[in-house]
C-alpha positions as CSV (number, residue, x, y, z in Angstrom):
1,M,187.3,129.7,89.4
2,N,187.8,126.3,91.0
3,V,184.3,125.6,92.3
4,P,184.1,121.8,93.0
5,L,181.0,121.0,90.9
6,T,180.4,117.9,93.1
7,D,179.3,120.2,96.0
8,A,176.3,121.4,94.0
9,P,173.0,120.4,95.7
10,T,170.6,118.1,93.9
11,N,167.5,119.9,92.8
12,P,165.0,118.1,90.6
13,R,163.7,121.3,88.9
14,F,167.3,122.4,88.1
15,E,168.4,118.9,86.9
16,S,165.3,118.7,84.6
17,L,166.1,122.1,83.1
18,L,169.8,121.1,82.5
19,A,168.8,117.8,80.9
20,A,166.3,119.6,78.7
21,F,168.8,122.2,77.8
22,A,171.5,119.7,77.0
23,S,169.1,117.7,74.8
24,R,168.0,120.9,72.9
25,M,171.6,121.9,72.3
26,G,172.9,118.4,71.4
27,L,175.2,118.3,74.4
28,P,175.9,115.2,76.6
29,A,173.4,114.9,79.4
30,P,174.9,116.5,82.6
31,R,175.5,114.1,85.5
32,E,173.1,114.8,88.3
33,G,174.4,117.2,90.9
34,L,177.3,118.5,88.8
35,G,175.7,121.4,87.0
36,L,176.8,122.3,83.5
37,Q,180.2,123.5,82.3
38,L,180.9,124.7,78.8
39,Q,184.1,125.8,77.3
40,A,184.3,128.8,74.8
41,D,188.0,129.5,74.7
42,P,189.3,131.4,76.5
43,L,186.1,131.5,78.6
44,T,184.6,128.8,80.9
45,V,180.8,129.0,81.6
46,R,179.3,127.2,84.5
47,V,175.5,126.8,85.4
48,L,175.0,125.7,89.0
49,A,172.2,125.2,91.4
50,D,172.2,127.8,94.1
51,A,173.2,126.0,97.3
52,A,171.4,128.5,99.6
53,L,168.2,129.2,97.5
54,E,166.4,126.3,95.9
55,D,164.6,128.4,93.3
56,R,167.8,130.0,91.9
57,L,170.4,129.1,89.5
58,L,173.8,130.6,89.1
59,V,175.7,131.4,86.0
60,E,179.4,132.1,86.2
61,V,182.0,132.9,83.5
62,D,185.7,132.8,84.0
63,I,187.1,135.8,82.3
64,A,190.9,135.9,82.9
65,P,193.5,135.5,85.6
66,A,194.2,138.7,87.5
67,Q,197.1,137.6,89.7
68,D,199.7,139.9,88.2
69,A,197.5,142.7,87.2
70,P,198.6,146.3,88.1
71,A,196.4,148.2,90.5
72,Q,195.2,150.5,87.7
73,A,193.7,147.6,85.9
74,L,191.9,146.3,89.0
75,A,190.6,149.9,89.7
76,L,189.2,150.0,86.1
77,L,187.5,146.6,86.7
78,H,185.8,148.0,89.8
79,R,184.7,151.1,88.0
80,I,183.2,149.1,85.2
81,N,181.4,147.0,87.8
82,H,180.1,150.1,89.5
83,V,178.8,151.7,86.3
84,A,177.2,148.5,85.1
85,R,175.5,147.6,88.4
86,L,172.2,149.3,87.6
87,R,172.0,148.3,83.9
88,H,172.0,144.6,84.2
89,G,172.1,141.8,86.8
90,W,175.7,140.7,86.1
91,Q,178.5,141.3,88.7
92,V,182.2,141.1,88.2
93,S,184.5,140.0,91.0
94,L,187.7,138.3,91.8
95,D,187.5,134.8,93.1
96,E,189.7,133.1,95.7
97,D,192.2,132.2,93.0
98,D,192.4,135.8,91.7
99,H,190.5,135.1,88.5
100,I,188.1,137.6,87.1
101,V,184.6,136.1,87.2
102,M,181.3,137.4,85.9
103,H,178.2,136.0,87.5
104,T,174.4,136.3,87.8
105,Q,171.4,134.5,89.4
106,R,168.1,133.6,87.9
107,S,164.8,132.2,89.2
108,L,164.4,128.5,88.2
109,T,160.6,129.0,87.9
110,K,161.1,131.7,85.3
111,T,163.8,129.9,83.3
112,D,163.0,127.4,80.6
113,T,165.5,126.0,78.1
114,A,165.0,129.0,75.7
115,A,165.6,131.5,78.5
116,L,168.7,129.5,79.6
117,E,170.0,129.5,76.1
118,S,169.4,133.3,75.8
119,L,171.1,133.8,79.2
120,L,174.2,131.8,78.2
121,E,174.4,133.8,74.9
122,A,174.3,137.0,76.8
123,A,176.9,135.7,79.3
124,L,179.3,134.8,76.4
125,D,178.7,138.2,74.7
126,R,179.4,140.2,77.8
127,A,182.2,138.0,78.9
128,T,183.9,138.2,75.5
129,D,183.7,141.9,75.6
130,L,185.0,142.1,79.1
131,H,187.9,139.7,78.3
132,A,188.9,141.9,75.3
133,L,188.7,145.0,77.4
134,W,190.8,143.4,80.1
135,Q,193.5,142.3,77.6
136,K,193.5,145.8,76.0
137,T,193.8,147.4,79.4
138,L,196.7,145.2,80.4
139,A,198.5,145.9,77.1
140,A,198.0,149.6,77.4
141,L,199.3,149.7,80.9
142,E,202.3,147.6,80.0
143,A,203.0,149.9,77.1
144,Q,202.6,153.0,79.3
145,N,205.0,151.4,81.9
146,S,207.5,150.5,79.3
147,L,207.5,154.0,77.8
148,A,207.9,155.5,81.3
149,A,210.9,153.2,82.0
150,H,212.4,154.2,78.6
151,Q,211.9,157.9,79.3
152,S,213.4,157.6,82.8
153,L,216.5,156.0,81.3
154,Q,216.8,158.7,78.7
155,S,216.5,161.4,81.3
156,L,219.6,160.0,83.1
157,G,221.6,160.6,80.0
158,P,224.4,158.5,78.3
159,S,226.7,158.5,81.4
160,A,224.2,156.5,83.4
161,L,224.3,153.7,80.8
162,R,228.1,153.5,80.8
163,G,228.2,152.8,84.5
């Protein structure tokens, strides 16, 4: 997702949390107003201040591009989101660049550095599983489509191949 991190509002509580978290994790101190972005290939994790609600932080994880995904794969993604909606506070959506993004919100007043670390670990675990499922789904659909195309050619018989 191409969210300009420079648009993040400055929030002293949020900035203090990120600074303490970066220090605890041995990361460079984040620049004020930019949030925090971490790479865990192939995933990108962002922690941002909520522009609308001062007491909220957002965690977003880029999962994979979905531009060329078949409709069956996108339908599966929506089913997963539907089933999971009551089990945890994570949502999966397509952003404006057609990337699959997993995201959640948390209260700043209830989030300290340990809670943020736990939240990011959970984000990476869930995102890694979703990324793997997405890749397997695409591979299975590609194999299914390839087999269907092969069977279609075989049903035409040898005369169709000679022209």
